[in-house]
C-alpha positions in Angstrom: 28.2 -66.5 -71.4 25.0 -64.5 -71.6 23.0 -64.3 -74.8 22.6 -60.7 -76.2 19.0 -59.7 -76.8 17.9 -56.4 -78.2 14.9 -54.8 -76.4 12.6 -52.4 -78.2 10.7 -50.4 -75.7 9.5 -46.8 -75.6 9.9 -44.2 -72.9 7.2 -44.2 -70.2 6.0 -41.3 -68.1 4.3 -43.7 -65.7 5.9 -45.0 -62.5 3.6 -48.1 -62.7 4.6 -48.9 -66.3 8.3 -48.3 -65.6 8.2 -50.7 -62.7 6.4 -53.4 -64.8 8.8 -53.1 -67.6 11.7 -53.5 -65.1 10.0 -56.8 -64.0 10.0 -58.0 -67.6 13.7 -57.2 -67.7 14.2 -59.3 -64.6 12.4 -62.3 -66.1 14.5 -62.1 -69.2 17.7 -61.7 -67.3 16.8 -64.7 -65.2 16.9 -66.7 -68.5 20.5 -65.8 -69.0 19.9 -63.0 -71.4 21.9 -59.8 -71.7 19.6 -56.9 -72.6 20.7 -54.4 -75.3 19.0 -51.1 -75.9 19.3 -48.5 -78.6 21.3 -45.3 -78.0 18.7 -42.5 -77.9 21.5 -40.0 -78.4 22.9 -41.7 -81.6 23.5 -39.3 -84.5 22.1 -42.0 -86.9 19.5 -43.9 -85.0 18.7 -46.4 -87.8 22.4 -47.3 -88.2 22.8 -47.7 -84.5 19.8 -49.9 -84.1 20.8 -52.1 -87.1 24.3 -52.5 -85.6 23.0 -53.5 -82.2 20.4 -55.9 -83.6 23.0 -57.6 -85.8 25.1 -58.3 -82.6 22.0 -59.7 -80.9 20.6 -63.2 -81.1 16.9 -62.0 -81.0 14.6 -59.2 -80.2 12.0 -58.5 -77.6 9.5 -55.7 -78.4 7.5 -54.4 -75.4 4.4 -52.7 -76.6 2.3 -50.4 -74.5 0.1 -47.4 -75.3 1.9 -44.2 -76.1 -1.1 -42.4 -77.7 -4.8 -42.7 -76.9 -7.9 -41.1 -78.4 -11.5 -41.8 -77.3 -12.5 -41.4 -80.9 -10.6 -41.0 -84.2 -11.5 -40.9 -87.9 -9.7 -43.2 -90.3 -9.7 -42.1 -93.9 -11.3 -38.7 -93.0 -11.6 -37.7 -96.7 -13.2 -40.9 -97.9 -16.1 -40.4 -100.3 -18.4 -42.6 -98.2 -17.4 -40.9 -95.0 -14.7 -41.7 -92.5 -14.3 -44.9 -90.6 -14.8 -43.9 -86.9 -12.6 -45.8 -84.4 -13.3 -45.8 -80.7 -10.7 -46.2 -77.8 -7.8 -45.8 -80.2 -4.4 -46.8 -78.6 -1.1 -47.1 -80.4 2.5 -47.7 -79.3 5.6 -45.7 -80.1 6.6 -45.9 -83.8 10.0 -47.1 -82.8 8.5 -50.5 -81.8 7.4 -50.8 -85.5 10.8 -49.6 -86.9 13.0 -51.8 -84.7 10.8 -54.9 -85.1 10.9 -54.4 -88.9 14.6 -54.1 -89.0 15.0 -57.2 -86.8 12.8 -59.3 -89.1 14.6 -58.0 -92.2 17.9 -59.1 -90.6 16.4 -62.6 -89.9 16.2 -62.2 -86.1 13.4 -63.9 -84.2 11.1 -61.3 -82.6 8.9 -61.8 -79.5 6.3 -59.0 -79.1 4.9 -58.5 -75.6 1.9 -56.3 -76.2 -0.4 -54.7 -73.8 -4.1 -55.5 -74.2 -5.9 -52.6 -75.9 -3.2 -51.5 -78.2 -4.0 -51.5 -81.9 -3.0 -54.5 -84.0 -1.2 -53.1 -86.9 2.2 -53.4 -88.7 4.6 -55.6 -87.0 2.1 -56.2 -84.1 -0.2 -58.0 -86.5 1.8 -61.2 -87.1 4.6 -63.3 -85.8 5.0 -64.4 -82.2 2.8 -61.9 -80.3 1.9 -62.4 -76.6 -0.9 -60.2 -75.4 -1.0 -59.4 -71.7 -2.1 -56.9 -69.0 0.6 -55.0 -67.2 0.0 -56.9 -63.9 2.0 -59.3 -61.8 -0.6 -62.0 -62.5 0.3 -61.8 -66.2 4.0 -62.3 -65.5 3.3 -65.3 -63.3 1.0 -66.8 -65.9 2.4 -70.0 -67.5 1.5 -68.5 -70.9 4.1 -65.8 -70.4 6.8 -68.3 -69.6 5.8 -70.4 -72.5 5.9 -67.5 -74.9 9.5 -66.8 -73.9 10.5 -70.5 -74.1 9.1 -70.9 -77.6 10.8 -67.7 -78.8 14.1 -69.0 -77.4 13.5 -72.2 -79.3 12.9 -70.3 -82.4 16.3 -68.5 -81.9 18.1 -71.8 -81.4 16.5 -73.3 -84.5 17.5 -70.2 -86.6 21.1 -70.4 -85.3 21.2 -74.2 -86.1 20.0 -73.5 -89.6 22.6 -70.8 -90.0 25.4 -73.0 -88.6 24.3 -75.8 -91.1 24.7 -73.5 -94.1 28.0 -71.9 -93.0 29.5 -75.3 -92.1 29.4 -76.3 -95.8 32.7 -76.0 -97.7 33.3 -72.4 -98.4 30.1 -71.3 -96.6 30.2 -68.0 -94.9 27.6 -65.8 -93.4 28.4 -63.0 -95.9 28.9 -65.0 -99.1 26.8 -68.1 -98.8 25.1 -68.1 -102.3 28.3 -68.0 -104.2 29.9 -70.9 -102.4 27.2 -73.5 -102.1 26.4 -75.9 -104.9 22.8 -76.7 -105.8 23.2 -80.2 -104.5 24.5 -79.1 -101.1 21.8 -76.4 -100.9 19.0 -78.9 -101.6 20.5 -81.4 -99.2 20.4 -78.9 -96.4 16.6 -78.1 -96.9 14.1 -79.5 -94.4 11.0 -81.3 -95.8 8.7 -78.3 -95.4 11.3 -76.1 -97.2 11.7 -78.7 -100.0 7.9 -78.9 -100.4 7.6 -75.2 -100.6 10.3 -75.1 -103.3 8.5 -77.8 -105.3 5.2 -76.0 -105.1 6.9 -72.7 -106.2 8.5 -74.5 -109.2 5.2 -76.2 -110.1 3.4 -72.8 -109.9 6.0 -71.2 -112.2 5.7 -74.0 -114.7 2.0 -73.8 -114.7 2.1 -70.1 -115.3 4.6 -70.6 -118.2 2.3 -73.2 -119.9 -0.8 -70.9 -119.4 1.1 -67.9 -120.9 2.2 -70.0 -123.9 -1.4 -71.2 -124.5 -2.9 -67.8 -124.0 -0.4 -65.6 -125.9 0.7 -68.1 -128.5 4.2 -68.3 -130.0 6.4 -65.1 -129.7 8.4 -64.1 -132.7 11.9 -62.9 -131.8 13.1 -59.8 -133.7 
């Protein structure tokens, strides 16, 4: 059975770009992935995207320039004068929207970004693989490694979800109300447990600092 993967990609008016994107599709399908796209005619595009991402195991976002300006001013009304940017290139806003929805829903996102595009929003962090739109880039081992590591991320996320939902009463929709504290702590990995302890220690420290700084509070 093929694994459903949502693909976030803008429309291209270039034959060369369209052919290259098709080659990316081929590489993904060779890994046994079923590619899912948004319905551009949907009455409620956000709802349609959310539904399709929820039914997918992960998301691939293909970033390439949609807008280009040789020179553009950032903060044009700044008191100290604008920040002038050269060779400004950005992708379609739907790349940002769909990637944000995917991350909010807990899906693993692989961003395949064309060199030269501006690093901002969802393209600034996470698993981002930068490449030129050439056959050499597709044949590069780094490209194959990026896909492999992203698929491993998906498997790890699914295993973690299966661990929680396998607990007595655990379901994907109502996990917090059915898991005891002991079972939840037992399911944590060492890094997760360490992060929890650090957070508890930080909160305790803040409480002690507030008590020392503000003194006793009289309840009325």
